C-alpha positions as CSV (number, residue, x, y, z in Angstrom):
1,X,-19.3,-6.6,14.7
2,X,-17.9,-8.7,12.1
3,X,-16.6,-12.0,13.2
4,X,-12.9,-12.1,12.7
5,X,-10.9,-15.5,11.5
6,X,-7.6,-16.3,10.0
7,X,-7.3,-15.5,6.6
8,X,-10.3,-13.1,6.5
9,X,-7.9,-10.5,4.5
10,X,-5.8,-11.4,1.8
11,X,-3.4,-9.5,0.0
12,X,-0.9,-10.0,-2.9
13,X,2.2,-7.6,-2.8
14,X,5.4,-6.8,-3.5
15,X,7.9,-7.8,-0.3
16,X,10.4,-5.6,-0.2
17,X,13.3,-4.9,2.4
18,X,13.4,-1.2,3.3
19,X,16.6,0.6,3.6
20,X,15.9,3.9,4.9
21,X,18.3,6.8,5.2
22,X,18.6,10.8,5.6
23,X,20.3,12.1,2.1
24,X,21.3,15.6,1.1
25,X,19.7,17.4,-1.8
26,X,22.8,16.1,-3.8
27,X,22.0,12.7,-3.4
28,X,18.8,13.1,-5.0
29,X,20.0,15.1,-7.7
30,X,22.7,13.1,-8.5
31,X,20.2,9.8,-9.2
32,X,17.1,12.2,-10.4
33,X,14.7,11.7,-7.6
34,X,12.5,14.4,-6.7
35,X,11.6,14.8,-2.8
36,X,8.5,13.6,-2.6
37,X,7.8,10.6,-5.1
38,X,8.2,6.9,-5.7
39,X,9.2,5.2,-8.6
40,X,11.0,1.9,-9.7
41,X,14.8,1.7,-9.9
42,X,16.1,1.8,-13.6
43,X,19.7,1.2,-14.9
44,X,20.7,4.7,-13.5
45,X,19.6,3.7,-10.0
46,X,21.9,0.6,-9.3
47,X,24.5,1.9,-7.9
48,X,22.3,3.9,-5.4
49,X,21.9,1.2,-3.0
50,X,25.6,0.5,-2.5
51,X,26.4,3.7,-2.2
52,X,23.5,4.0,0.1
53,X,24.5,1.1,2.4
54,X,28.1,2.3,2.2
55,X,27.9,6.1,3.1
56,X,24.6,6.4,4.9
57,X,24.2,3.9,7.5
58,X,20.5,3.3,6.7
59,X,17.9,1.4,9.0
60,X,16.5,-2.2,7.4
61,X,12.6,-2.6,8.0
62,X,10.6,-5.3,6.8
63,X,8.5,-3.4,3.9
64,X,6.9,-2.9,0.8
65,X,3.5,-0.9,0.6
66,X,0.7,-3.8,1.0
67,X,3.0,-5.5,3.8
68,X,3.3,-2.1,5.7
69,X,-0.4,-1.5,5.4
70,X,-1.3,-5.1,6.4
71,X,1.4,-4.7,9.5
72,X,-0.5,-1.7,10.7
73,X,-3.6,-3.6,10.4
74,X,-2.6,-6.5,12.4
75,X,-1.2,-4.4,15.1
76,X,-4.7,-2.4,15.4
77,X,-6.1,-5.7,15.8
78,X,-4.1,-7.3,18.5
79,X,-5.2,-10.6,17.0
80,X,-2.6,-12.4,14.9
81,X,-3.4,-14.0,11.2
82,X,-6.1,-12.1,10.6
83,X,-4.5,-11.1,7.1
84,X,-2.9,-13.5,4.8
85,X,-0.2,-12.3,2.7
86,X,1.4,-13.4,-1.1
87,X,4.3,-12.2,-2.4
88,X,7.7,-13.4,-3.8
89,X,11.2,-13.0,-2.3
90,X,14.7,-14.5,-3.2
91,X,16.3,-17.4,-1.4
92,X,18.5,-15.6,0.8
93,X,18.9,-13.7,4.5
94,X,16.7,-10.7,3.4
95,X,14.1,-13.4,2.8
96,X,14.4,-14.4,6.1
97,X,14.6,-11.0,7.7
98,X,11.5,-10.3,5.5
99,X,9.7,-13.6,6.8
100,X,10.4,-13.0,10.2
101,X,9.5,-9.5,10.8
102,X,6.1,-10.1,9.1
103,X,5.2,-13.0,11.3
104,X,6.3,-11.1,14.3
105,X,4.1,-8.7,13.3
106,X,1.0,-11.2,13.3
107,X,0.9,-11.6,9.3
108,X,0.1,-15.2,7.7
109,X,3.2,-15.1,5.4
110,X,2.9,-17.4,2.2
111,X,6.0,-16.1,0.0
112,X,6.7,-17.7,-3.4
113,X,10.4,-18.2,-3.6
114,X,12.7,-17.1,-6.8
115,X,15.6,-19.1,-7.8
116,X,17.5,-16.6,-9.6
117,X,16.9,-13.2,-8.5
118,X,17.5,-11.4,-5.0
119,X,14.8,-10.3,-2.7
120,X,13.5,-6.7,-3.4
121,X,14.7,-3.7,-1.7
122,X,13.4,0.4,-1.6
123,X,15.9,3.2,-0.7
124,X,13.3,5.1,1.4
125,X,15.2,8.2,1.4
126,X,14.2,11.5,3.9
127,X,14.9,15.1,2.8
128,X,13.6,17.6,4.9
129,X,10.7,15.9,6.4
130,X,9.6,14.6,2.7
131,X,10.9,11.2,1.1
132,X,11.8,9.6,-2.2
133,X,11.2,5.9,-2.4
134,X,13.2,4.0,-5.3
135,X,12.2,0.4,-5.5
136,X,14.3,-2.5,-6.8
137,X,11.6,-4.9,-7.3
138,X,13.8,-7.9,-8.4
139,X,12.3,-11.2,-7.0
140,X,8.9,-9.2,-6.2
141,X,8.7,-8.8,-9.9
142,X,9.0,-12.7,-10.3
143,X,5.7,-13.5,-8.9
144,X,4.0,-16.2,-10.7
145,X,-0.1,-16.5,-10.9
146,X,0.4,-20.5,-10.4
147,X,1.5,-19.9,-6.6
148,X,-1.8,-18.8,-6.2
149,X,-3.0,-22.1,-7.8
150,X,-1.7,-24.3,-5.8
151,X,-4.5,-26.2,-3.7
152,X,-3.2,-25.2,-0.4
153,X,-2.8,-21.6,-1.3
154,X,-6.0,-21.4,-3.5
155,X,-8.1,-22.6,-0.4
156,X,-6.6,-19.6,1.7
157,X,-7.8,-17.2,-0.3
158,X,-10.9,-18.4,-1.8
159,X,-12.2,-18.3,1.9
160,X,-11.4,-14.4,2.4
161,X,-13.7,-12.2,3.0
162,X,-11.4,-9.1,1.9
163,X,-8.8,-8.4,-0.5
164,X,-6.2,-5.6,-0.7
165,X,-4.1,-5.0,-3.5
166,X,-1.4,-2.3,-4.6
167,X,-0.9,-0.7,-7.8
168,X,2.8,-1.5,-7.1
169,X,1.4,-5.1,-7.4
170,X,-0.7,-4.6,-10.3
171,X,2.3,-3.6,-12.1
172,X,4.2,-7.0,-11.2
173,X,1.1,-9.5,-12.3
174,X,-2.2,-8.3,-13.6
175,X,-2.8,-11.5,-14.0
176,X,-3.2,-12.6,-10.8
177,X,-4.9,-9.1,-9.6
178,X,-7.3,-10.1,-12.0
179,X,-7.8,-13.6,-10.8
180,X,-8.3,-12.6,-7.5
181,X,-10.7,-9.2,-8.0
182,X,-13.1,-11.6,-10.0
183,X,-13.3,-13.9,-7.7
184,X,-14.0,-11.2,-5.1
185,X,-16.7,-10.2,-7.4
186,X,-18.1,-13.4,-7.6
187,X,-17.8,-14.6,-4.2
188,X,-19.8,-11.1,-2.8
189,X,-16.8,-10.4,-0.9
190,X,-14.9,-6.6,-0.7
191,X,-12.1,-5.7,-3.2
192,X,-9.7,-2.8,-2.4
193,X,-7.0,-1.2,-4.1
194,X,-4.1,1.7,-3.7
195,X,-3.3,3.7,-6.7
196,X,0.2,3.8,-5.0
197,X,2.0,5.8,-7.2
198,X,1.8,8.0,-10.2
199,X,3.7,5.9,-13.0
200,X,0.7,3.1,-12.4
201,X,-1.6,5.4,-14.0
202,X,1.2,6.6,-16.5
203,X,2.6,3.8,-17.7
204,X,0.0,0.6,-16.7
205,X,-3.5,2.5,-18.0
206,X,-4.6,-0.7,-19.3
207,X,-4.5,-3.0,-16.4
208,X,-5.8,-0.5,-14.0
209,X,-8.9,0.1,-16.0
210,X,-9.3,-3.7,-16.6
211,X,-9.3,-4.0,-12.7
212,X,-11.3,-0.9,-11.6
213,X,-14.8,-2.3,-12.1
214,X,-13.8,-4.6,-9.2
215,X,-12.5,-2.1,-6.8
216,X,-15.0,-1.4,-4.6
217,X,-13.0,0.8,-1.7
218,X,-10.3,2.5,-3.6
219,X,-7.0,4.9,-2.3
220,X,-4.6,7.7,-3.2
221,X,-3.3,10.5,-2.8
222,X,-3.7,13.8,-4.2
223,X,-0.8,13.8,-6.9
224,X,-2.2,10.1,-7.6
225,X,-5.7,11.5,-8.4
226,X,-4.6,14.5,-10.5
227,X,-2.6,12.2,-12.6
228,X,-5.4,9.7,-13.1
229,X,-7.4,12.7,-14.6
230,X,-4.8,13.9,-16.6
231,X,-3.9,10.3,-18.0
232,X,-8.1,9.8,-18.8
233,X,-8.5,13.4,-19.9
234,X,-10.7,14.5,-17.7
235,X,-9.1,18.0,-17.6
236,X,-9.7,19.3,-14.3
237,X,-7.3,19.3,-10.9
238,X,-10.1,19.8,-9.0
239,X,-9.7,16.9,-6.2
240,X,-13.3,16.9,-5.3
241,X,-14.2,16.5,-9.3
242,X,-12.1,13.9,-9.9
243,X,-13.1,11.9,-6.6
244,X,-16.6,11.9,-7.8
245,X,-15.5,10.7,-11.5
246,X,-13.7,7.7,-9.7
247,X,-16.7,7.0,-8.0
248,X,-18.9,6.8,-11.0
249,X,-16.5,4.9,-13.0
250,X,-18.1,1.6,-14.3
251,X,-18.2,-1.1,-11.4
252,X,-18.8,-4.7,-12.3
253,X,-21.1,-5.1,-9.2
254,X,-24.1,-2.8,-9.0
255,X,-24.9,-3.4,-5.4
256,X,-23.4,-0.9,-3.1
257,X,-21.6,2.1,-4.3
258,X,-17.6,2.6,-4.4
259,X,-16.1,4.3,-1.9
260,X,-12.8,6.7,-2.9
261,X,-10.5,8.3,-0.3
262,X,-7.9,10.9,-1.1
263,X,-5.6,11.9,1.1
264,X,-3.7,15.5,1.1
265,X,-0.7,15.3,3.4
266,X,-1.5,17.7,6.1
267,X,-4.9,18.7,4.5
268,X,-8.1,17.1,5.3
269,X,-8.9,13.5,3.9
270,X,-11.3,13.7,1.2
271,X,-14.0,10.9,1.1
272,X,-16.4,9.9,-1.6
273,X,-19.6,7.8,-1.5
274,X,-22.2,8.0,-4.0
275,X,-22.6,11.9,-4.8
276,X,-21.4,12.7,-0.9
277,X,-18.1,14.2,-0.2
278,X,-16.8,14.4,3.3
279,X,-13.7,16.1,4.8
280,X,-11.9,14.7,7.8
281,X,-8.9,17.3,9.3
282,X,-5.8,15.4,10.4
283,X,-3.5,16.5,13.3
284,X,-1.4,19.5,13.0
285,X,2.4,19.0,13.5
286,X,4.9,20.9,14.3
287,X,8.0,20.3,11.2
288,X,10.4,19.1,14.2
289,X,7.8,16.1,15.1
290,X,7.4,15.0,11.3
291,X,10.2,12.2,11.5
292,X,9.5,10.3,8.1
293,X,6.2,10.9,5.8
294,X,7.5,7.4,3.9
295,X,4.7,5.2,5.0
296,X,1.7,7.6,5.9
297,X,-0.6,6.6,3.0
298,X,0.1,2.8,4.0
299,X,-0.7,3.5,7.5
300,X,-3.8,5.0,6.5
301,X,-4.8,2.3,4.8
302,X,-3.9,-0.2,7.3
303,X,-5.9,1.9,10.1
304,X,-9.0,2.2,7.8
305,X,-9.0,-1.6,7.1
306,X,-8.8,-2.7,10.8
307,X,-12.0,-0.8,11.3
308,X,-13.6,-1.6,8.4
309,X,-13.4,-5.5,7.9
310,X,-15.4,-5.2,11.6
311,X,-18.3,-3.4,9.8
312,X,-17.6,-0.5,12.2
313,X,-19.1,3.0,11.6
314,X,-17.3,4.5,8.5
315,X,-16.5,7.8,10.2
316,X,-14.6,5.7,12.8
317,X,-12.8,3.3,10.2
318,X,-11.6,7.2,8.6
319,X,-10.6,8.6,11.9
320,X,-8.4,5.2,12.7
321,X,-6.8,5.4,9.5
322,X,-5.7,9.4,10.4
323,X,-4.8,8.5,13.5
324,X,-2.5,5.2,12.6
325,X,-0.9,7.7,9.6
326,X,-0.4,10.7,12.6
327,X,1.6,7.8,14.5
328,X,3.9,6.8,11.6
329,X,4.9,10.1,10.4
330,X,6.7,10.5,13.8
331,X,8.6,7.4,13.0
332,X,11.4,6.2,11.1
333,X,9.8,4.3,8.5
334,X,6.8,2.0,9.3
335,X,7.4,1.0,12.7
336,X,5.6,1.1,16.0
337,X,5.8,-0.7,19.5
338,X,3.6,-1.4,22.4
339,X,0.0,-1.7,22.0
340,X,-2.1,1.0,20.4
341,X,-3.6,3.8,21.9
342,X,-6.7,4.3,19.5
343,X,-9.7,4.8,21.1
344,X,-13.2,5.1,19.3
């Protein structure tokens, strides 16, 4: 088993305060939102957050996709400060809440503080068991690569063995992602990425393809995988064909094969390694058991990561990811309590 230490895993992400509420179809239609999608807020969405706060009594939870994954990872490890997180927040009360919640969950948090922008927020809108995410990045979008280059911060991420990045952060700061990806390659560390949302492939094709050769482990859901195939003219919607093509994309490091995961909600998780495809069934739930699917993908990545960094058996890593996702969908937001009951 890999010996865990502080700063063993480093992640760059968009720290956001999640605003979680159950809404009706009319609310989604008013803001042109789809029931199971993730977008960045536009001008038409600026009143959404105020209306949500005033009319729907949202719950506030420390969030952001990467931070969710890392919180799940730390919860499963039951040993604090294995993961170090970099992101940008504002100088406000929301930032204080985020910092408090993240450190309570065991993360090493090294936020950069923006002077002229508020802490980012994400509306997590629950409707008929589905979720729609509308993220207002605000300060998260102000992350500067100089924060990574401070000697005290550089020492932290240069000593890491594993790196986890979301497509959301690739949108925020491609140069920072590329710096970390190249370092991971040069230091023979492991660079992992989550596709995160369909708009990443649609609107940020060039930075995505620039970093892809460095990606050792890639996560995505079925819609994201199909969008990737459409954007790159692969002329197929078959997820098994798409997964094999993702594995076969050019790699900077020829040592070892890229691993690709495609999650499909209630359908089996597809895992691709070399020419091998494995299917992992997921637990069946009654509709009334499913509270909120918003962080299911984040939880899968966190569960997998917690075992993977310990060099555990591959099947065990996947089963832990599925278990973590199955726990989170029975809660509002990415929330958990007590010690995890996952058993090998």
